[in-house]
N, C-alpha and C positions, 0 to 999 in steps of 0.2 A: 504494500498500500504507499500511494505517495500523493502528495498535492500537486496537482498540473497547473495550479497559477505561477506564469511566469514573473519571478520577481526580479529585481535587478540586485547581484553581489554587492553593489556600489551605494546601493540607498539602506537605510532604516525604517525600521517596520515595528507594528505594535502586535502584542497578542493578547488579548483579553482573554485571562485564565483566572478559573477558579479553584484548580487541585482536581476538580473532577476527570473522568478516565476520558471525555470530547478533547477537551483542552490540554492533557499532558499528552493526547496520543498528539496533538496537532502540534504542541510543544518539541516533541521527539523528530517529528517530522521537517518540522524548517531547521531544527538544530542540524539533523545529520544534513539538510539540502544546504548546510553552512549558510544561511540567511542572518544577517544582522537585525535582532529584533530585541525589542524591552518589554518586558513580560508587565501588565497592570493588575493587580489582584485589589479586590474588594474586599472587607471584613465588615459585615456589617451586623455582626455578634447577634444574628438570630437563632444561633445553635451552640451548642455547647463545643460543639468539633472544632467551630472556626477558628479558633485561636491556635489549635493544632494546625490545622491547614494553613495558616500563616507561617507558623513556625517551619514546616515542610516544605513549602513554596519556597521560604528564605533561602535555606539549608541547601536546596536542590539548584536553587539559580549560583548561589554563591561555588558551590562547586563545578559547576560549569561555565561560571565566567560569565555568565547569563545579567544584561542589567535587569533589575524589579523596579516599579514603583508603586507603592502600598498605600491605600485609600482607607485610613479606620473613620468609620461613620459615626463613631461611640458617642462625639458632642453633636451630631446632625439630629434637628428635630424632623421626625417623620410626619409628612403632611399628605391626609386622603389616603388613597390606597397605597399599599406599601408596596407590589409590583412597578405599579406606576411611578412610584417617587424612586426606588431605587432605581430604577431605567433612566430616569432623568439625572440622577446623581453618579449613575456608572459612569453616561455617555457625556458627561461635564467633565468626569474627571480624565477618560480616555481623551477628549479636544483637548485639555490642557498640556499633558503629557506630549500629545500630538504636535502641539504647537513647538512645544520645548525642545524637541529631537528631530525637529523637521522631516515628521516619519512620510513616507510616501503612501503608507494604507497602514490598516488597523485589520488583523485577523481576527475572526470569529468562528468558533468552534461549532457553530448547528451542523446538525447532520438529517441524514432523510428523513430520521423519526420527528422531531422538530419542523422539517419540512410539512410533512402527511398532518401534524399535527395542527400547525399555523391554519392550512388549510381548511381542514374539517372544525375550526373552530370557525373559520371565515361563512362556511355555510350556514353552520348555525344560527350565528348572530344575522346572515341574509343583508349584512351590510355592503356597502359600495366601494369595493377596493381597485387600486389602479393594477395592482398585482398578484396573483392567485401563488398563495406559497411563500418561499421566501427568493429572492434574488441572491444569486452567487457574487454579483458586485451591485453595490448600491453607495449612492451619497449620504450622507448624515452629517450635520453641524459641519460643512467644509470638509469633510475626510472620506478618503473611500473606503470605504466597509468591505471586506472579502469574506466570505463564505466557502471554504474550498473542499470542505467535507461532505457535500450534499450528496454525493453519491454514495457516500459509506452510510451504514445502521447504526443503532446504538452498541448494537451486538460485535458489528466488525471491529469499532472503536476499542470496544472492550476487549477482544480476543488479541488488537496489536499491542496494547500495554502487558497484557501477559506473555506474550512471547517476546517483547523488547525489554521486559524488564523496568518498565515506566510505572514509575510511584503514582500514585492516586486515590482519591478517597469518594465514595460514596454520600450524596446528599438524601439520606434516608427522608427529608422533608419531600422530596420528589413522588416518594410512596403515597403521600396523604390525599385526602379527596378533598381538601378545602378548596382547591383552586379546579376551573374547570379544564384546563391544560393536563391537572396531572390526573384528573377521571378519565377524559380521552387517551391517557398515555397508558392507563393501569385496564383501563374498561375495552377499549378498541384496538392499539397500536400493540398492543401485547399478544393480539390474538389474528392478527393479520397474518394470513399464508403470503408465501411469493407471488403468487398469483393477483391477490386481492392488493398485494403492495403496487405492482408494477398498474394495474388496472387505475389506482387513483393515481399516479403518478403520470400516464399515459392523459389521466382526464384532465389533470394541473395544465400538462403541456399544451391540451387542444384547447383550453379555455383562454391559457393565454397569447397564443398564436390567435384567435378571436378578438383579444383585447386589443393585441397590439395593431390590429389592420384597423379597430373600431376608433383606438386615440389616435390613429393617424388621419380621419376623416375628421375628429374633433377637432386636433388642433386647428385644420382650416377655417372653424369657427371663433378660433379664437384671433382677436385683429393683433397687427403689431402694436397696437396702444395698448395692449393688454385691459382690453375691454369687450364686455358682453353686450350685444344688442338685445333687449328683456323679451320684446316683441318676437324675435327669431327663436329664443329659447324657450318660451312658454308653448311653442308650437310644437317641440319635440315630446315623443313618447316616454313615459316615466322614469326608463334606464337611462335612455340617450341624454335624456335632462340633467340626472344624477351625473355621468360620466363627464357631461361638458363641464359640471359646477365642478367635478372634482379636477379635473384637468387645469381648469382657470385658478382655482385656489393653490396648484401647485405650483403655480407663477408667483406666489407670494414670496418675500425673502427669509420668510422663517417658516417651517414645516406647519403645517395645521390638520389636523383629520377631519373628517366631517362622519356624522352619525347619519343614523338613517332620518332621525327626529329632526336634526337640523337642517336637514334637505327640504322638509317639508315645509320646515319655517322661510326658507329661501325662497321655496314656490308660491307660499301666501305672500310675502314681501313682493314679489314681481308682478303679483296680482293686484296687489292694495293700488288705490286708488292717489294714494298720500304720494308725494311726486319726490319727496326727500326723504330718504331713511337710511340711518346708519347701523349696522347692526354687527357689534363685537364676535370675533369668531374666536379671541384668544391670542396670546402671547403678541400684545400688541397691534393686531391685525384688524382691520377692519372690512364689513360687505358695505360698499356703498351705492344706494340708489338713486340716481339723480334723474328724472323723469324717465326716461327709456334706456338708461346707462346703466349696467352694474361695473363697478371699479374696487378695488382693492385701495385701501388707505393703511397707513401705518399711522401709530399715535405720534404726536409729535411734529409729525412731519406737516406742510402745508400750512403754518402758521406764519402767514406773511406780515411782511411791516409795512404800515402804512409811508407814504412817501408824499413830495411836494417839487417840481421841478418848474425852473421860470426858463420859457424862451423869450428871449426878448425881440429877436426879429427872425422873421424866414430864413432857415435854418437845418443843422443835424444838431440829434440828439440823441447820446447812447448811453442810457442807465441798465440798470441791472434790470428793472422790468421790462423795458422794452428799447426799441430801437425805433429812430424817426429821422424821416428826412424830408420838411417841408422847403427845402431852398428853391425852389422853382414855384412854392404857393402850394394851394390846399384850396382851390375854389370849390373842388367837387366834394368835398367836407363843409361846405358854407363855412370855410374860415378864410378871411382877408386881411390885409392889412390892417385895415383899423382898428381888428382886434387885438394886436401886439400891444405889449407884451403879453403871451399866454401862459398860464399857468397849468400845467398839467398834474395831479394830484390823486391821490386816492378817494373814492366817495366820502361823504358826512350825511349825517342821519337826515338832515331836512333839504338836500339837494334835489332841485325839480330841473324837470328837461322839455322844452317843447318837441312832441312829437306830433305831427299832422295837424300845426296848428293849434295843438292843445294843451296846455302846460298839464305834464304828469309826476307824480311822484318817483324818483330814481329807482326806490326800492320795487315799488309796482313795475317800472318797466323792467327791471332786472328780472323778475318773476316771469312775464311776459317773454321775455326773450330765454328762459330757461337757463340763464348762467347757473352754472356748479354753485351752491353754496360757498363753498371755500373760496371761491373767488370773488365774491361780491364784497367783502370790503376792500379790495386793493384794483377793483375794474378800473382803468384810466377814466379820468375827468378832465375834459377842456374845458379852461373858464376863459373868458376875456379880460381886459384889463381894467374892468372895474367888478370882476368878481362873478361875474353872469355865468352860467352853464351853455356853451355853445355847441358843444360837442361832446359826444360818447360813443365811441365804436361799438357796432353791434356786435354781440356775441355769436360764433356761428362755428360749427365743430370743424367744419372743411369750407375754406375760404380762399381763393385764389384773386388777391388783390394786383387787377390791370391798372388803378390809377398811377398818374403822374407823382402825387405825393405817395412815401410811403411810412406804413406805420406798422410795426412786428409787436406783437407781444412776447414777451420772453418766459413769464414765469410758468405759465401753462407746464404742467408735468408728465401732461401724454405728448403733446407735438405741438410746435408753435403754431399759434393763431394768427393770421393774417386778415387784419380786418379794413372794411371798406366803408361806404356810409351806412348811416344809421339807419 
């Protein structure tokens, strides 16, 4: 038995090691292959054997001159579900060591039984997933995560450790039925024949092939601007709706899992007559509905500052918020020499503007124009030398400015919006 992952002898790697037979078998395979790796061990102090396992892995790494990093969680407070908390703590630890040693990948000793267990749990929960089972290579928290043992069973790895005299410890808590995964392991996986196992693996492969084809079609529905058209989205069948959403949420800067319940909530949000809704998805990520568009927002982003600039005469002005070239005048915007010096500023609460020979409150105009909420406090307002509002660029998602004068807004976070007449 050996791993097939092609690692570089010049690079450094991490090994997530629990001192169980799976990770210790992988330890030996990496060591025999002369891979340069650092072992990461986490002591949760949940079992009486934990301290002894820490001593054993410490002695073994010292004997083989393999670097070891240990996280002792004794002083950390468990928050919520222990398994979920432990996973967060574990991968936070891996990420820190990964950056510290400039690792190229982290090896995780998931094996074929784990793959099948994960798939059966996915089926039982009837959730929507991007991938069935486990990926051999994935990306998590900017780390390359490699699972090179997915072709081997638990029994294969136990036999490997025995044959190669590799030390290991059996976690007896794996035989408890407190957790769903353990119940599947005890009541299902343990009783699978080789034919049963191969049938399940084939089912996983077939589903993932279908998923891959579907995802390619889904990706066409997500624009370069990372937004979704709500009318197009709600026209999809339920499963397709879910898959498009999952693929869209995966474009967020942090990983977000969508439950079936949350997907139903998002569908209700799409169908709601309320034009502007923000739904927190967790980890600082928000789903933002603005009229007929869905976008993703991040907390603390898009908090734009107010501004005020003076253009004394027809000319150019380049600012963090916009670029302006009125050097040849801007009569098509109804701006003339008599209006100078111009003030270009962010809106004020009592601003009014003339629209079609009617004086309108600017905030109502923004609503009619469907200006996204995040831009309403900073959308440019042009005032003449007397302080009267004479021009407000009309908001349009896509607009080709063919005018002689040029005005380009730069603070939009999807793509630049070029504005013409109001």
